[in-house]
C-alpha positions in Angstrom: 60.5 110.4 -117.6 64.1 111.7 -117.6 65.3 113.9 -114.7 66.9 117.3 -115.2 70.2 115.7 -114.4 69.9 113.2 -117.2 68.9 115.9 -119.6 72.0 117.8 -118.5 74.3 114.9 -119.3 72.8 114.5 -122.8 73.0 118.3 -123.5 76.7 118.2 -122.3 77.5 115.4 -124.7 75.8 117.3 -127.6 77.8 120.4 -126.7 81.1 118.3 -126.7 80.1 117.0 -130.1 79.7 120.5 -131.4 83.1 121.4 -129.8 84.9 118.8 -131.9 83.5 120.5 -135.1 84.7 123.9 -133.8 88.1 122.6 -132.6 89.2 121.3 -136.0 87.4 123.9 -138.2 90.6 126.0 -138.6 92.4 123.0 -140.3 89.8 122.6 -143.1 91.4 124.8 -145.7 91.6 122.2 -148.6 89.7 119.2 -149.8 92.7 117.0 -148.8 92.5 118.3 -145.3 88.7 118.1 -145.2 88.5 114.4 -146.4 91.9 112.8 -145.4 93.3 115.1 -142.6 96.8 115.1 -144.4 98.0 112.2 -142.3 97.6 114.1 -139.0 95.8 111.3 -137.2 97.6 108.5 -135.2 96.8 104.9 -136.0 95.1 104.1 -132.6 92.7 107.0 -133.2 91.9 105.7 -136.7 91.3 102.2 -135.2 88.8 103.7 -132.7 87.2 105.6 -135.5 86.7 102.5 -137.6 85.0 100.9 -134.5 82.7 103.9 -134.0 82.0 104.1 -137.8 80.6 100.5 -137.7 78.8 100.9 -134.4 75.6 103.0 -134.4 72.2 103.0 -132.9 71.7 99.8 -135.0 74.2 98.1 -132.7 72.8 99.9 -129.6 69.2 98.9 -130.2 69.1 96.4 -133.0 71.4 93.8 -131.5 69.7 93.8 -128.1 66.4 93.5 -129.8 67.6 90.5 -131.8 69.2 88.9 -128.8 66.0 89.3 -126.9 63.8 87.7 -129.6 66.1 85.2 -131.3 69.4 83.4 -130.9 72.7 84.8 -132.1 72.5 83.9 -135.7 72.7 87.5 -137.0 76.0 87.8 -135.1 77.6 85.3 -137.5 78.0 87.9 -140.2 80.2 90.0 -137.8 82.2 87.0 -136.6 83.3 86.3 -140.2 84.9 89.7 -140.5 88.2 89.0 -138.6 88.4 85.5 -140.1 88.4 86.9 -143.7 90.3 90.1 -143.1 93.2 89.0 -141.0 94.5 87.3 -144.1 93.8 90.1 -146.6 94.0 93.6 -144.9 97.8 93.6 -145.0 97.8 94.1 -148.8 94.3 95.7 -149.4 95.3 98.7 -147.3 98.6 99.6 -148.9 97.3 98.8 -152.4 94.5 101.4 -152.0 96.9 104.0 -150.5 99.1 103.6 -153.6 96.6 103.8 -156.4 93.7 106.1 -155.4 93.5 109.8 -154.5 90.4 109.9 -152.4 87.5 107.9 -153.8 87.6 104.1 -153.4 85.9 103.8 -156.8 88.8 105.4 -158.6 90.4 102.0 -158.3 87.5 100.4 -160.2 87.9 103.0 -163.0 91.6 102.4 -163.3 91.1 98.7 -163.4 87.8 98.4 -165.4 86.8 101.8 -166.7 84.1 104.4 -166.0 81.1 102.1 -166.0 82.5 100.0 -163.2 83.3 103.1 -161.2 79.9 104.7 -161.4 78.1 101.4 -160.8 80.0 100.7 -157.6 79.8 104.3 -156.4 76.0 104.5 -157.0 75.6 101.2 -155.1 77.6 102.7 -152.2 75.4 105.8 -152.2 72.2 103.6 -152.1 73.6 101.5 -149.2 74.6 104.6 -147.2 71.3 106.4 -147.5 69.3 103.2 -146.6 71.6 102.7 -143.5 71.6 106.3 -142.4 67.8 106.5 -142.5 67.6 103.4 -140.3 70.1 104.8 -137.8 68.0 107.9 -137.4 64.8 106.0 -137.2 66.0 103.6 -134.5 67.4 106.5 -132.4 64.3 108.6 -132.8 61.9 105.8 -131.9 64.0 104.8 -128.8 64.4 108.4 -127.5 60.8 109.2 -128.2 59.6 106.3 -126.1 61.8 107.4 -123.2 61.3 111.1 -123.3 58.0 111.7 -125.1 59.8 114.1 -127.5 58.4 113.9 -131.0 60.4 111.5 -133.2 60.5 114.0 -136.0 62.1 116.6 -133.7 64.7 114.1 -132.6 65.7 113.3 -136.2 65.8 117.0 -137.0 68.0 118.0 -134.0 70.4 115.1 -134.2 70.6 115.3 -138.0 71.4 119.1 -137.8 74.2 118.5 -135.2 75.7 115.9 -137.5 75.7 118.3 -140.5 77.2 121.1 -138.4 80.1 118.9 -137.1 80.9 117.8 -140.7 80.6 121.3 -142.2 83.0 122.7 -139.6 85.5 120.0 -138.8 85.7 117.6 -141.7 87.1 114.1 -141.3 89.5 115.1 -138.5 86.6 116.2 -136.3 84.7 113.0 -137.1 87.7 110.8 -136.2 88.4 112.4 -132.8 84.7 112.5 -132.0 84.7 108.7 -132.8 87.5 108.3 -130.2 85.4 110.0 -127.6 82.3 108.0 -128.5 84.2 104.7 -128.6 85.1 105.0 -124.9 81.5 105.9 -124.1 80.3 102.9 -126.0 82.5 100.4 -124.2 81.6 101.9 -120.8 77.9 102.1 -121.4 77.7 98.5 -122.9 79.6 96.9 -120.0 77.6 98.9 -117.4 74.3 97.8 -118.9 75.3 94.2 -119.2 76.5 94.1 -115.5 73.3 95.7 -114.3 71.1 93.2 -116.3 73.1 90.2 -115.1 73.0 91.3 -111.4 69.3 92.0 -111.7 68.6 88.4 -112.7 67.8 86.1 -109.8 70.6 83.5 -110.1 73.0 85.8 -112.0 75.1 84.7 -115.0 74.5 80.9 -114.6 70.8 81.4 -114.6 71.0 83.7 -117.7 72.9 81.0 -119.5 70.5 78.2 -118.4 67.3 79.9 -119.2 68.6 81.3 -122.5 69.8 77.9 -123.6 66.5 76.2 -122.7 64.6 78.8 -124.7 66.7 78.8 -127.9 68.4 82.1 -127.2 71.9 80.9 -127.5 73.9 79.4 -130.4 74.0 80.2 -134.1 71.6 77.7 -135.6 69.9 76.3 -137.5 73.0 74.6 -138.9 71.4 72.7 -141.8 72.4 73.4 -145.4 69.2 75.2 -146.5 69.5 78.4 -148.5 65.8 79.1 -148.4 66.0 79.9 -144.6 68.2 82.0 -142.4 70.7 79.4 -141.3 74.3 79.5 -140.0 75.6 78.6 -143.4 73.7 81.4 -145.1 75.0 84.0 -142.6 78.5 82.7 -142.7 78.7 82.9 -146.5 77.0 86.3 -146.5 79.5 87.4 -143.7 82.5 86.5 -145.8 81.3 88.7 -148.7 80.2 91.4 -146.2 83.7 91.6 -144.8 85.3 92.1 -148.2 82.6 94.5 -149.2 82.9 96.6 -146.1 86.7 96.7 -145.7 87.7 96.3 -149.3 85.1 98.4 -151.3 83.4 100.8 -148.8 84.4 104.4 -149.0 83.6 105.0 -145.3 86.3 102.5 -144.3 88.8 103.0 -147.1 88.8 106.7 -146.4 90.2 105.9 -142.9 93.1 104.1 -144.5 94.0 107.3 -146.3 94.1 109.4 -143.2 97.0 107.4 -141.7 100.6 108.6 -141.8 102.0 105.4 -143.4 100.9 102.0 -144.8 102.0 100.3 -141.5 100.0 102.8 -139.5 96.9 102.2 -141.6 97.2 98.4 -141.3 97.6 98.7 -137.5 94.5 100.9 -137.4 92.5 98.4 -139.5 93.4 95.5 -137.3 92.5 97.4 -134.2 89.1 98.4 -135.6 88.4 94.9 -136.8 89.4 93.2 -133.5 87.4 95.7 -131.4 84.2 95.6 -133.4 83.3 92.0 -132.9 83.4 92.1 -129.1 81.2 95.2 -129.1 78.6 93.5 -131.4 78.7 90.4 -129.2 78.4 92.5 -126.0 75.2 94.2 -127.2 73.7 90.9 -128.6 74.3 89.3 -125.2 72.6 92.2 -123.4 69.5 91.2 -125.4 69.8 87.6 -124.3 70.2 88.7 -120.6 67.1 90.9 -121.0 65.1 88.0 -122.2 66.0 86.0 -119.1 65.3 89.0 -116.8 61.8 89.5 -118.3 61.0 85.9 -117.9 61.3 86.6 -114.2 59.7 90.1 -114.3 56.4 91.2 -115.9 56.9 93.0 -119.2 54.1 95.3 -120.5 52.3 93.9 -123.6 52.9 97.0 -125.6 56.8 96.7 -125.3 58.1 95.0 -128.4 61.6 93.7 -129.0 62.9 97.1 -130.3 61.6 98.7 -127.2 62.8 96.3 -124.5 66.3 97.8 -124.0 65.0 101.4 -123.8 62.3 100.2 -121.4 64.9 98.6 -119.2 67.1 101.7 -119.2 64.2 103.9 -118.2 62.8 101.6 -115.5 65.8 99.9 -113.9 68.7 102.3 -114.1 69.3 105.1 -111.6 69.3 108.9 -112.4 72.5 109.9 -114.1 73.3 106.5 -115.5 70.2 106.8 -117.7 71.5 110.1 -119.0 74.9 108.6 -119.7 73.5 105.6 -121.5 71.2 107.8 -123.7 74.1 110.1 -124.4 76.2 107.2 -125.5 73.4 106.0 -127.7 73.0 109.5 -129.3 76.8 109.8 -129.7 76.9 106.4 -131.4 74.4 107.5 -134.0 76.1 110.9 -134.5 79.6 109.3 -135.1 78.3 106.7 -137.5 76.2 109.2 -139.5 79.1 111.8 -139.5 81.4 109.3 -141.1 78.6 108.4 -143.6 78.1 112.1 -144.5 81.8 112.8 -145.0 82.3 109.7 -147.2 79.2 110.5 -149.3 80.5 114.0 -149.9 84.0 112.6 -150.8 82.4 110.3 -153.4 80.2 113.1 -154.7 83.2 115.4 -155.2 85.6 112.9 -156.6 83.3 110.7 -158.7 80.9 113.3 -160.0 81.6 117.0 -159.3 85.2 116.9 -160.5 84.2 115.0 -163.6 81.5 117.6 -164.4 83.7 120.6 -163.5 87.4 119.6 -164.0 90.3 121.9 -163.5 88.6 124.2 -161.0 90.5 125.7 -158.0 90.5 123.6 -154.8 88.4 126.3 -152.9 85.5 125.6 -155.2 85.7 121.9 -154.6 85.9 122.5 -150.8 82.8 124.7 -151.0 81.0 122.1 -153.1 82.0 119.4 -150.6 80.2 121.3 -147.8 77.1 121.8 -149.9 77.1 118.0 -150.5 77.4 117.3 -146.8 74.4 119.6 -146.1 72.3 118.0 -148.9 73.2 114.4 -147.9 72.3 115.3 -144.3 68.9 116.7 -145.3 68.1 113.6 -147.5 69.1 111.2 -144.7 66.7 113.0 -142.4 63.9 112.7 -144.9 64.6 109.0 -145.2 64.4 108.8 -141.4 61.0 110.5 -141.6 59.8 107.9 -144.1 61.0 105.0 -141.9 59.1 106.5 -138.9 56.0 106.5 -141.1 56.5 102.9 -142.2 57.8 101.5 -138.8 59.4 98.1 -138.4 59.9 95.5 -135.7 62.8 93.6 -137.4 65.1 96.5 -138.3 68.4 94.5 -138.1 67.1 92.0 -140.6 66.0 94.8 -142.9 69.5 96.4 -142.7 71.2 93.1 -143.6 68.8 92.5 -146.5 69.3 96.0 -147.9 73.1 95.5 -147.7 72.7 92.2 -149.6 70.7 93.9 -152.3 72.7 97.1 -152.7 76.0 95.3 -152.6 75.1 94.4 -156.2 78.1 92.3 -157.2 80.7 94.9 -156.1 82.8 92.3 -154.3 82.8 90.3 -157.4 84.2 93.2 -159.4 86.8 93.9 -156.7 88.0 90.2 -156.5 88.3 89.9 -160.2 90.3 93.2 -160.3 92.6 92.2 -157.5 93.3 88.5 -158.2 93.0 88.1 -162.0 95.0 89.7 -164.8 92.7 88.3 -167.4 89.5 90.1 -166.4 88.9 93.2 -168.6 86.6 96.2 -169.0 84.3 94.6 -171.6 83.9 91.4 -169.5 83.1 93.3 -166.4 80.6 95.6 -168.1 78.7 92.5 -169.4 78.8 90.9 -165.9 77.4 94.1 -164.3 74.5 94.1 -166.7 73.8 90.4 -166.1 74.1 91.1 -162.3 71.5 93.9 -162.4 69.1 91.7 -164.3 69.6 88.9 -161.9 69.2 91.1 -158.9 66.0 92.6 -160.3 64.6 89.2 -161.1 65.4 87.8 -157.6 64.1 90.8 -155.7 60.9 91.1 -157.7 60.0 87.4 -157.6 60.7 87.0 -153.9 59.2 90.2 -152.4 55.6 90.2 -151.2 53.5 93.3 -150.7 50.0 93.9 -149.4 47.3 95.8 -151.3 43.6 96.1 -150.4 44.1 93.4 -147.8 45.6 90.9 -150.2 49.2 89.7 -150.3 51.0 89.1 -153.6 54.5 88.8 -155.1 55.7 91.8 -157.1 56.5 89.5 -160.1 55.1 86.0 -159.8 56.8 83.5 -162.1 55.4 80.5 -160.2 58.0 77.7 -159.9 60.7 80.0 -161.3 60.5 82.5 -158.4 63.6 83.2 -156.4 63.0 81.2 -153.2 66.3 81.4 -151.4 66.8 83.7 -148.4 67.4 87.3 -149.4 70.8 87.3 -147.5 71.9 84.9 -150.3 70.9 87.5 -153.0 74.0 89.5 -152.2 76.2 86.4 -152.4 74.8 85.3 -155.7 75.2 88.7 -157.2 78.9 88.6 -156.5 79.3 85.1 -157.8 77.4 86.0 -161.0 79.9 88.9 -161.6 82.9 86.6 -160.9 81.7 83.8 -163.3 80.2 85.9 -166.0 82.9 88.6 -165.8 85.8 86.1 -166.1 84.2 84.0 -168.9 83.1 87.1 -170.9 86.6 88.6 -170.6 88.1 85.6 -172.4 86.3 86.8 -175.6 88.2 90.2 -175.5 92.0 91.0 -175.5 93.9 90.7 -172.3 94.3 94.2 -170.8 97.6 96.0 -170.3 97.7 96.8 -166.5 99.6 98.9 -164.1 101.1 96.2 -161.8 99.9 98.1 -158.7 96.3 97.4 -159.6 96.4 93.6 -159.0 97.8 91.5 -156.2 100.6 89.7 -158.0 101.9 92.8 -159.6 101.6 94.8 -156.4 103.5 92.1 -154.5 106.3 92.0 -157.1 106.7 95.8 -156.9 106.6 95.7 -153.1 109.5 93.2 -153.1 111.5 95.4 -155.4 110.8 98.4 -153.2 112.1 96.5 -150.2 115.2 95.4 -152.0 115.9 99.1 -152.8 115.3 100.0 -149.2 112.0 101.9 -149.9 109.6 101.5 -147.0 106.1 103.0 -146.6 
């Protein structure tokens, strides 16, 4: 059980969290300030915010659980992020800053029309809610096992704090809270890893030897088999994940818009990208070290992979350190979910509310934004409750699968929009319909459920069932959109485009601006 001192640290962090909401409340007088902070945030803070946005209790608990029970194959997806983005972020960031107001999916409308915009924004909303429910679930289960507090109460309290911070402080409070949490995250992760390593008889060399002998290192299997989870499957999935997250995700794109200039936004993006991978690796290796530690020490039979890290924290760390680690864990969840709520409200306002109620005064849009934050927060808590009822021992795999399914060809639409001038609205609309049909087929023919003690596939087509790993489903959906979208576009007139909407035109305009001495 936690000591009073540990509880005091956790309460102090929660109060600091609320302070950030109060601190920036006075600045939230317009929707522009509420969602983009009017360029008041420096690039280093945005970079830390990008890090904290992508790091949550999924990282804090899911990665150690995976490192404990398997090798590092699920880390491959994250490792692909810098490889892909270091060559593309320098033009993706300024392109978005030039052509959209707030919603990422405004670009999709300008390039391909309303259908593409609403399809991509709905996919984003589905991804966000599935991820938010998982973050709350993981946090609640972990804290409940360590404190005996009811999981539902944890979800309710943490969810309420997240909603309050967003209602009061907007994106500015979220970003500065992310900065605070980012430093806590690094400190807590390094501290935990050092404690685990020094607790193992033989130290780091023994950790490496035992982990290697028991298949807890490396990224294999390396064979070319798309039906299983292999290095190739995760690498391909990771390339599309990188573009989807940093090129089409409102949570990330919104950070680009808060920067003072294009250059500042690019610096922030690079900082976030380069910091995220070491943090993912750090927490995965904590799980590997925990596996070695518990080959030397007895582990209770009722402690599963998702509970190993919390169990170690409660039984091996001293008073005060436990409170700090748990506070960092809670803060990680709060920061990730705060960003999700703000971005969901931004999409709700820009893509839906303003379309239904155009030409209203900004105060009405600001008031509606806060209502959307509250509603999204309540829905995410309800999804967390459902996850608690269902339970899961492989939460990281579920998250990646949901991302693969709900990515729904969005990267394909984005790549056709950016790199081709021939792709048009009609071709993309046909491609989206084909993609939806393909995704439905693949999901239904590959998903087994149990009923009355019997297991069966949702739609059994025998030898025509989708048999590849579900991680490839997201990849195939993007490829379907690219191929079908381009070929279908050839049957319709070539569109007349704003040069800023595609890479070659943007690059030409950029060159002209530089020749005229215009810099962002």
